[in-house]
C-alpha positions in Angstrom: 88.3 149.5 97.3 88.4 148.0 99.9 85.8 145.0 100.6 84.9 144.8 96.9 84.5 141.2 94.9 86.0 141.4 92.1 86.0 138.0 91.2 82.7 137.4 90.8 81.8 140.9 89.6 84.8 140.2 86.5 84.4 136.9 86.0 81.4 135.0 84.2 80.4 131.8 85.0 82.2 129.2 82.8 85.5 130.8 83.4 84.5 129.9 87.3 83.4 126.8 86.0 86.7 126.0 84.3 88.4 126.4 87.0 86.3 123.9 89.0 86.8 121.2 86.7 90.9 121.7 87.0 90.7 121.4 90.7 92.0 117.7 91.7 90.6 117.1 95.2 87.3 117.2 96.3 88.7 118.8 99.2 89.4 121.3 97.5 86.3 121.4 95.2 84.1 121.5 98.8 86.0 123.5 100.3 85.4 126.2 96.9 81.8 125.6 97.5 81.8 127.3 100.5 82.7 130.8 99.4 79.4 132.0 98.5 75.8 130.6 97.0 76.9 131.5 93.7 80.2 129.3 93.9 78.4 126.8 95.8 76.2 126.5 92.8 78.5 126.4 89.5 80.3 123.9 91.6 77.5 121.9 91.9 77.3 121.9 88.3 81.1 121.4 87.9 80.8 118.1 88.4 80.8 115.1 86.6 81.6 112.0 89.1 80.7 111.1 91.5 81.0 107.9 94.4 78.5 106.4 96.7 78.4 103.8 99.2 75.7 101.3 99.3 75.3 101.5 103.0 72.7 103.6 105.6 69.9 105.2 102.7 71.3 104.9 99.6 67.8 105.1 97.4 67.4 108.2 99.7 71.4 109.4 99.2 70.7 109.2 95.2 67.1 110.9 94.9 69.4 114.1 96.9 72.2 113.7 94.9 70.3 113.9 91.9 69.0 117.2 92.8 72.1 119.1 93.2 73.8 117.7 90.5 73.0 117.9 86.8 75.3 117.4 85.4 77.3 113.9 87.0 77.8 111.8 83.5 79.9 109.0 86.1 78.0 107.2 89.4 80.5 104.2 91.4 77.9 102.7 93.8 79.9 100.0 96.0 78.0 98.3 98.5 81.4 97.8 100.3 81.5 100.9 100.9 79.5 102.7 104.0 77.6 106.2 104.0 75.2 108.5 106.0 72.8 111.8 104.7 75.2 115.0 104.4 74.2 117.2 107.5 75.2 120.6 107.1 77.0 122.3 110.3 75.0 125.3 110.6 71.8 124.5 109.0 68.7 126.5 110.3 66.1 124.3 112.0 63.6 124.9 109.6 65.8 122.8 106.9 67.4 120.1 109.3 63.3 119.3 109.9 62.7 118.8 106.3 65.7 116.9 105.8 64.5 114.6 108.5 61.2 115.0 107.5 62.1 113.5 104.0 63.8 110.5 105.2 60.6 109.7 107.5 58.8 109.8 104.5 61.2 107.4 102.8 61.2 104.9 105.4 57.6 104.7 105.1 57.7 104.3 101.4 59.7 101.3 102.2 58.1 99.8 105.1 54.8 101.2 105.4 55.2 102.2 109.0 56.9 105.2 111.5 57.8 103.5 114.5 61.6 102.9 112.6 61.0 99.1 112.3 61.9 98.6 108.9 63.7 95.9 107.2 67.6 95.4 106.4 66.6 96.4 102.5 66.7 100.1 103.5 70.2 99.8 103.4 71.0 98.6 100.8 70.6 99.9 97.2 66.5 99.3 95.0 65.4 98.6 91.9 63.9 102.3 93.5 67.4 104.2 93.8 68.2 103.0 90.4 65.3 104.0 88.8 65.7 107.8 91.0 69.8 107.2 89.7 68.4 107.0 85.8 65.4 109.7 86.1 67.8 112.4 87.5 71.4 111.7 85.9 70.2 111.6 82.4 73.6 112.5 80.8 74.6 109.3 82.5 77.8 107.9 80.0 79.3 104.9 82.8 78.0 103.5 85.9 79.6 101.1 88.4 77.1 98.8 90.2 79.3 96.5 92.8 78.1 94.3 94.5 74.4 95.6 95.2 73.1 92.3 95.4 68.9 94.2 96.2 68.4 95.2 92.3 67.0 93.4 90.0 66.2 92.9 86.1 63.4 94.8 87.0 65.6 97.6 88.1 68.0 97.4 84.8 65.4 97.4 82.7 64.4 100.6 83.7 67.7 102.1 84.2 68.3 101.0 80.5 65.3 102.7 78.8 66.0 106.2 80.6 69.9 105.7 79.8 70.5 105.8 76.7 73.9 107.2 76.4 74.9 105.0 78.7 79.0 103.5 77.6 80.2 101.5 80.4 78.3 99.4 83.2 79.7 97.3 85.6 77.7 94.9 87.3 79.6 93.1 89.2 78.3 90.7 91.9 74.4 91.9 91.4 71.2 89.6 90.0 71.0 90.8 86.3 68.8 88.5 85.0 68.5 87.6 80.9 65.3 90.0 81.2 67.2 93.4 82.2 70.8 91.9 80.0 68.3 92.3 76.9 66.9 95.4 78.0 70.3 96.9 78.1 71.0 95.1 74.8 68.1 96.5 72.9 68.3 100.3 74.4 71.6 101.0 75.1 73.4 101.2 71.4 76.0 103.1 72.7 77.2 101.1 75.6 81.4 99.6 75.1 82.0 98.5 78.7 80.4 95.9 80.4 81.3 93.7 83.9 79.4 90.8 84.6 82.0 89.3 87.2 80.2 86.8 89.7 76.4 87.9 88.4 73.8 85.8 89.7 70.5 85.0 87.4 72.2 85.1 84.1 72.4 82.5 81.3 73.8 82.5 77.9 69.7 83.4 76.7 70.5 87.0 78.4 73.6 86.6 76.6 72.7 86.2 73.2 70.1 88.6 73.6 72.6 91.9 74.6 75.0 90.3 71.5 71.9 91.4 69.3 71.3 94.4 70.0 74.6 96.2 71.3 77.3 93.7 69.8 78.2 97.0 67.2 79.6 99.2 69.6 80.4 96.2 72.3 84.1 97.1 73.3 85.1 95.0 76.5 83.5 92.6 77.9 83.8 90.3 81.3 83.1 86.6 82.2 80.5 84.9 80.6 79.7 81.3 79.9 80.1 78.9 76.4 77.1 79.4 74.2 77.9 83.4 75.6 81.1 83.4 73.9 79.9 82.5 70.7 77.2 85.0 70.5 79.6 87.5 71.8 82.2 86.2 68.9 79.2 86.8 66.1 77.5 89.4 67.1 80.7 92.0 69.1 83.1 92.4 65.5 85.4 95.7 67.7 85.5 94.0 70.5 88.9 94.5 72.0 89.0 93.4 75.9 87.4 90.0 76.5 88.1 88.8 80.0 86.5 85.3 80.9 86.6 83.3 83.9 84.7 79.9 83.8 85.4 76.4 83.9 82.5 75.1 80.7 84.2 77.5 77.8 85.4 74.8 75.2 87.6 74.8 71.9 84.6 75.7 69.5 84.3 78.9 71.8 87.8 80.0 71.2 87.9 78.8 67.9 84.9 81.3 67.2 86.6 84.3 69.1 89.8 83.7 66.9 87.8 83.7 63.9 85.5 86.7 64.6 86.7 89.0 66.9 89.7 90.1 64.8 89.9 93.9 66.3 90.8 92.0 69.9 93.4 93.3 71.8 93.5 92.2 75.0 92.1 88.8 76.2 92.5 87.1 79.3 91.7 83.3 80.5 91.4 82.6 83.5 90.5 78.9 85.6 89.8 76.9 82.1 89.4 73.2 82.5 88.0 72.1 78.6 89.8 73.9 75.8 93.5 73.0 74.5 95.8 74.2 72.2 93.4 73.8 69.4 91.5 77.3 70.8 95.0 79.4 71.6 95.8 78.1 67.4 92.8 79.7 66.3 92.9 83.7 68.4 97.0 82.9 67.4 95.4 82.5 63.8 92.7 85.2 63.5 93.9 87.8 66.5 96.9 89.6 64.7 96.2 92.9 67.2 96.8 91.0 70.4 98.9 92.9 73.2 97.8 91.8 76.4 97.1 87.8 76.9 96.6 86.3 80.6 96.4 82.4 80.9 96.1 81.5 84.7 95.2 78.0 85.1 94.5 76.6 82.1 95.7 73.0 82.2 95.4 72.1 78.9 97.8 74.5 77.4 101.3 73.1 76.8 104.3 74.8 74.4 102.3 73.9 71.6 99.5 77.0 72.3 101.7 79.7 73.6 104.3 79.1 70.4 100.9 79.6 68.1 100.6 83.0 70.0 104.2 84.3 70.1 104.3 83.0 65.5 100.2 84.7 64.9 100.1 87.4 67.3 104.5 89.5 67.1 102.1 93.1 68.6 102.5 91.4 71.8 103.3 93.5 74.8 101.8 91.7 77.9 101.9 88.1 79.3 101.1 86.6 82.2 101.9 82.9 82.8 99.9 81.4 86.2 99.7 78.3 87.1 99.7 76.9 83.5 101.9 73.5 84.8 102.0 72.1 81.2 103.7 75.4 80.0 107.5 74.6 79.9 110.6 76.4 78.1 110.1 75.8 74.5 106.7 78.0 74.5 108.0 80.8 75.9 111.5 80.8 74.3 108.6 81.0 71.1 107.7 84.5 72.6 111.5 85.4 72.6 112.2 85.3 69.3 108.7 86.6 67.5 107.5 89.3 70.3 109.9 91.7 69.6 107.8 94.2 71.3 107.2 92.5 74.3 106.8 95.1 77.5 106.1 93.1 80.5 106.0 89.5 81.3 104.8 88.1 84.5 105.8 84.1 85.5 103.9 82.5 88.1 104.4 79.5 89.4 105.6 77.9 86.3 108.3 74.9 88.0 108.8 73.9 84.1 109.9 77.1 82.6 113.9 77.6 82.6 116.6 79.5 82.0 117.3 79.2 78.5 113.6 81.3 78.2 114.6 83.6 79.6 118.5 83.9 77.9 115.6 84.1 74.6 113.8 86.7 75.9 117.2 88.8 77.2 118.3 87.9 73.4 114.8 89.0 71.4 112.7 91.6 73.8 115.3 94.1 74.1 112.1 96.7 75.8 111.2 94.4 78.5 110.4 97.3 81.2 108.7 95.0 83.5 109.3 91.3 84.5 107.5 89.6 87.6 108.7 86.0 88.5 106.8 84.0 91.4 107.9 80.8 92.7 109.9 79.6 89.7 112.1 77.1 90.8 113.9 76.2 87.5 115.7 80.2 86.7 118.3 81.2 88.2 121.0 84.0 87.8 121.9 83.1 84.0 118.5 83.6 83.4 118.7 87.3 85.1 122.3 88.0 83.8 120.7 87.6 80.1 117.9 89.7 80.9 119.9 92.0 82.0 122.2 92.4 79.6 120.3 92.0 76.5 117.0 94.5 78.5 118.7 97.5 79.8 115.6 99.7 79.6 114.2 97.5 82.1 112.5 99.3 85.2 110.4 96.9 87.6 112.6 93.8 88.5 109.8 90.8 91.0 110.6 87.9 92.1 109.4 86.0 95.2 110.8 82.7 96.6 113.1 81.5 93.6 116.1 80.2 95.2 118.0 79.6 92.6 118.6 83.5 91.9 121.8 84.8 93.9 124.2 87.7 93.9 125.4 87.5 90.4 122.1 88.1 88.6 120.9 91.4 91.0 124.8 92.4 90.6 124.5 92.0 87.0 120.7 93.9 87.2 123.2 97.2 89.0 126.0 96.6 85.9 123.0 97.2 83.3 119.8 98.1 84.3 119.9 101.8 85.2 116.7 102.8 84.6 115.2 100.4 87.2 113.1 102.3 89.5 111.3 99.1 91.2 113.0 96.4 93.3 111.2 93.0 94.9 113.3 90.1 96.2 111.3 88.4 98.5 112.2 85.8 100.3 115.4 84.9 97.8 117.4 83.5 100.5 120.7 83.1 98.1 120.5 87.3 97.9 123.3 89.1 100.0 125.0 92.1 100.9 126.9 92.2 97.5 124.0 92.1 95.2 122.6 95.6 96.4 125.6 97.3 96.9 126.0 97.1 93.1 122.0 97.7 92.7 123.3 101.0 95.2 126.2 102.2 92.6 124.0 101.1 89.1 120.5 102.6 90.0 118.3 104.9 91.6 115.2 103.1 93.2 112.7 104.4 94.3 110.9 101.1 95.9 112.5 98.0 97.1 111.6 95.1 99.2 113.6 93.3 100.0 111.8 91.0 102.8 113.1 87.5 104.1 116.1 87.6 102.5 118.0 86.2 104.9 121.8 87.1 103.8 121.3 91.4 103.5 122.9 93.1 106.5 123.7 96.3 107.3 126.2 96.9 104.7 123.5 96.0 101.6 120.9 98.5 103.1 123.7 101.3 103.7 124.7 101.1 100.0 121.0 101.4 99.2 121.2 104.4 101.5 123.4 106.3 99.8 123.1 105.5 96.3 119.3 105.9 95.9 118.3 109.3 97.5 114.9 109.5 95.5 113.7 106.3 97.6 110.0 106.2 98.8 109.3 102.5 99.4 111.3 100.0 102.0 110.7 96.8 102.7 113.5 94.7 105.1 111.2 92.8 106.9 112.6 89.7 108.8 115.9 90.7 108.1 117.9 89.3 111.5 120.7 90.4 110.5 120.2 94.8 110.1 120.6 96.9 112.8 120.8 100.7 113.7 123.5 101.4 111.8 121.6 100.9 108.4 118.6 103.1 110.4 121.0 105.8 111.1 122.4 105.8 106.7 118.7 105.7 105.5 117.5 108.8 107.2 120.9 110.8 106.4 120.7 109.5 102.3 116.6 108.5 102.1 114.6 111.6 103.1 111.6 111.3 100.8 111.2 108.1 102.4 107.5 107.3 102.7 106.5 104.2 103.5 108.4 101.6 105.7 108.3 98.2 106.8 110.7 96.9 109.6 108.8 94.3 111.0 110.5 91.0 112.6 113.6 93.1 112.6 115.5 91.9 115.8 118.7 94.3 116.3 117.1 97.0 115.7 116.4 99.5 118.3 114.8 102.7 119.5 118.2 104.5 118.6 118.0 104.0 114.6 114.5 104.5 114.3 114.6 108.0 116.2 117.5 108.5 113.4 115.0 107.5 110.7 112.8 109.9 111.9 114.9 112.2 112.7 115.6 112.9 108.8 112.5 111.3 107.2 110.4 114.2 107.5 107.6 112.2 104.8 107.4 109.0 106.3 104.2 108.2 106.3 103.5 104.9 107.3 105.9 102.8 109.3 105.3 98.7 110.5 107.2 97.6 113.1 105.5 94.9 115.0 107.7 91.9 116.8 110.9 93.8 117.0 112.1 93.5 120.2 114.7 96.3 120.5 111.7 99.1 119.6 110.1 100.1 123.0 107.3 102.2 124.1 109.4 105.5 124.1 109.9 104.4 120.5 106.7 104.4 119.2 106.3 107.6 120.6 109.3 109.5 118.6 107.4 108.0 115.4 103.9 109.2 116.6 105.7 112.8 117.6 108.2 113.0 115.6 106.8 112.4 112.0 104.0 115.1 111.1 103.0 113.4 108.7 102.3 110.0 110.1 98.9 108.3 109.2 99.7 105.1 109.9 101.8 103.3 112.8 101.4 98.6 113.2 102.9 97.7 116.2 102.4 95.4 119.3 99.5 97.4 121.3 101.6 96.8 124.6 103.8 99.0 123.2 101.7 101.6 123.2 101.6 104.2 126.2 98.4 105.9 127.6 100.0 109.3 126.4 101.0 107.8 122.7 97.2 106.5 121.9 96.0 110.0 122.8 98.2 112.0 120.6 98.0 109.3 118.0 94.0 108.7 117.9 93.4 106.4 114.8 97.5 106.6 113.5 97.7 103.5 115.8 97.3 99.7 114.1 97.0 96.9 116.2 98.8 92.9 114.7 98.3 90.9 117.7 96.2 92.7 120.6 97.3 90.3 122.9 101.4 91.0 123.3 
């Protein structure tokens, strides 16, 4: 019968709730909540995650949300995100008055006055708001408080006592205090993940209390001090993830980790200035399940430490070495010999690692899928050829400022690595059109960045356009030999292109840009700063011709008043005075 609401008549609440839970986007959920009162109620019950900015009366915002969403299990509060009190259009005057009165009551509680002269603290999440959060969301399992600098150990103690089911807690940039951390350890016996990056007011005492309280459940911990490492190692036998960034951690602390944390799978060590190969020997000897290792700015590590990891942690799949200047070719050779399951390798600012290291990786690590090289001046074409021939499942290759790598290495990648989807060759001066022609013939790229490769011109990019129809990201900035002909071929061959960076390309003009825009209907972002051949007409073509465009970066003087009105917030200016 016409006008009969069959959905609400026939479908029970449980079915509609399950449908709402399967909606991917917040916009879809919001739209469903506007259908009728029943759907509004059910949609609120289906929400399990909230993301809140800690600016603009967050304490009041938390109170309002806790009344509406009863089943929330995950909350993310970030001081850097802005938020305002929601105002619903079409609200009755009486309801709006209630909201205003609630705001005024909140401000009066905070400042003791009604004149609106309240302190800046009103705009940051406080202990009062944290207490309201704990009262309103009893089912909370995951909480992130990012840079909420106005909360203290008192608020954290209140949270710990009321949120007994908490499993994940992120306190990055907060003032925690030993008392608050001790309360978390004492009460939150199900806690598994804890982030203490940039936390103030915290000493080893609090970490010892934490380990004594919830050590048996804790599986992931970030950033602690030397004595705290001892306590965590002894009290957290199930620890799987440990990330440390502190200059005072010594070998004794890492020896404790190696002896006690036998289930450790991920270890990240940042900016260590005291521990040596002795600590890595202990980790290699004890942490047999280690799969992911990051060593960043660990100045006293050498090849011997890395060899200990290679021989002891044979299940290693991810390795990043960043700025460890005493680690050289021999250490990485041992990784190639013993770590056969390696899938991702990142070498950043490793001047002492040469071709022989990657020759061994190419022979031994057949499962390698991602390789990142940054400022590795001793690595050249021979190394890349070995990787291409031995690691034919390679999907990502990112190289930046490795000046010995040229056409020969990248041609080999094109010939052997047919699964490659991401290629970045930033400021590799010896790479030219020959390399990209091989890539276009052998690979189907989705992501390509050849910024600053001055020898690349139209021929190379045209080969990519013909051979990579699934390309959706392209950065060809600072290519002085690239012109309109390449833009024409890109428009024909890459209809899925969404992001393109053309900045500092002096030979590209409005003509080439119009061909690109005409066929790339999915284009969302276009950067074209310092392109003298592109005028206001070209900018207008991009804005008017791309229905999906979200960002255009260009000089301010190239944007006409008509284009400004049409583009709205799409236009971004890098240099406003040009």
